[in-house]
N, C-alpha and C positions, 0 to 999 in steps of 0.2 A: 443331504437329502445324509419336542423330540424328547426323549425323557429329558431333554431334547434327546436323547440317546443318539443323536446324530449328527451329523452334518452331512452326510450324504445319506439318505436312505430312501430309496424310492422304488417302487416297482410299478411301474409306475411305482416300483419299490424305490424308496428314496435311499440315498446314501448319506451317511452322516460323516462329519468330519471334525477333526480337532478344530476346525475353523468354523464350525457351524455352517455347513453348507448342505443343502439337500438336493436331491435330484430324483427324477422319476424314470422308470422304464416300464415296458409292457409286461404284464403278467404272463403266465403260461398260455401258450396258444395250442389249440387243438391240432393234432397232426393232420386232421382231415383238410385243413385249409392252410396250414403253415407252409406246406410245400409249394403252394401256389403264389406265395408272396415274392414279388420281384423288387420291391422297394418299401422300406418301412422306416418310420421315424418315431423315436421314443418321446413321450410327453415330457415337457419341462416341468420342474417342480418350482412354481412361481416363488420369487423371493418373499412376497408378502405372505404367502402360505407358510413358507419355512419359518419366517419370523414369528408367526402366530402359532407354530407347532401344529398346523392342521394335518390330519391324516384321514384316510378313508379308502374303501374299496367299492367297486361297482362293476358294471358291464356296459360295453358299447357295441351296438349293432351296426355293422358296416354293410351298406347296400352298394353293390358293385355293378358297374356297366360291363356286362359280359363281352361286349364287342371290343372295348378298349382296355379293360382291366382297371380302369380308374374308379375311385370311390366317388359315387355320386351323392351319397347322403350318409350321415352318421347320426345315430340316435342313442342317447344315454338311456338304456333300458333299466338300469339300476344306478341311481346316483351315488356318488362317493359321500354325499352329505354336505358337500361344499361346492358352491357354484364356480369358484375360482379353479378348483381342481377339475371339475367336469369340463370347463371350457378349455383347459390345457389339453385334456385328452381329445376333445373334439377337434381341436386345431391340428394335432399331430396325426390323427387317424384319417383326416380328409386328404392327407398327402400320400397315403399308402397306395401301392399299385400291385395288381395281381396279373397272373398270366391270363391273357384274353381267352374267352370261350371256355372257361372252366367253372367258376363258382359265381353265384349271384349275391350271396350273403355270407357274413362271417361275424360271429359274436366273440369279442375280445375282452378277457378279464382285465381290469385295471385296478392297481392297488397303490396307494400312496401311504407309506408308513415310515416312521422315524425309528431308526435303529442305530445302535452304536453307543459311543460315549464321548463326552466332550472334555477336553483338557483345557481348563481356564487359561493357562499360560499361553498355549498356542492360539487359542481363540483371540486373545488380546494382541499378541505380538504379530501374528500372521494376518488374520482376517481384518483387523482394524487398520493395517497398513496397506492392504491390497486395494488397488483401484479396480482391477478386473480379476475375478477368481472363478473361472468356469469349473464346473463340477466334473470329477472323473466319471466315466461311464462304467457300468457293470456289464461287460460283454454278455450277450445272450448265450453264447457258447459256454462261458464260465458258469452262468446260472444253471444251464442244463446239466453241466458236469459236476454241479455242487462244489465248485472251487471256492475255497475260503483261505484266508491268510492274513498275517499281520506283518508289517514292515515299516519302513520310513523312507520318505523321499527327501533328498538333500538338494536344495535349490541354490544355485549360484546366481547372484543378481548384479547387474551393472548398477552400482549405487547412484550414478549420475542420471541415468534415464529411468531406472526402476524395472528395466526389461530383464526377464529371466534368460540367462545366457547358457545354462546347462542344468540338467536334472539327472540324478542317478539314484537308484534304490540302494539304501544301506541301513538295515539289511533288506533283502528281497522278501516279498510275500510268499515266495516258494513256488509261484506260478508266473511264467513269463507273460501270459495273457493279461493277468491282473497288473503286473508291474508296468507293462506297456500302456495300459489304459490310464493308470495313475500318472505316469510321466507325460503322456500326451496332453493331459489336462493341465498339469503344472507348468509345462512349457509355455502355456498361453497366459499365465498369470502376469500381472503388471502391478508393481508396487509404487508407492509414492516416492518420487525422486529424493535422494539424500537420506533415505531411511535404512532399508535392508541391503545387506551385502551378501549374507548367507543365512539360510534358515532351513531347519530340518523339521519336516512335518510327518508325524506318525500316520500310518495308513492301516485301516482294518477293513477287510471284506468279510462280512458275516453271511450266514445262510439266509435264504429268502431274498437275496439281492441287496442286502444291506451293505452300505459302504460308509466307513468313518475315517476321518483324518483329523 
């Protein structure tokens, strides 16, 4: 989550990555209801949408059961312009939970956008060899604090199985919160057996929730 500008860029801002991966996160939430959220899930940036470079922004209205805090209905009041992105947002927001006996509705901004830059060599060497490549999260706290940074993740891989055995930032993005988000995702990567032993993937967190690697 693009010019692709991305691989990760989503905000449901997506993040962009040197491996052309995109992701989505929720846009800014009104303080009026943010404090009542007990459980939230960020929308996924569908692979088909990433590959087509789809982006868009909109709004989702959440109707809440005040007795339980569960979301009983989600309506896209302003479409992102793409059904696949709208459905991703709907699926995520239906799983949100709020403090019971507080609010009955909440309108949540959603933005899918491609940011960042793609390095052709990394895109070929890493992305093409990966069997599983979950996207790093852009932590909400980092977005709120306008944290940005550029670094690189060094992945050590068991060449026999393709499993990532260790990940470290070299150099760091300058923020532990961003480093941890990137490393947590890269630890879950899985490569084709007999291919990768070690690989270094540049990471870039930009403003507006953009992430690239």
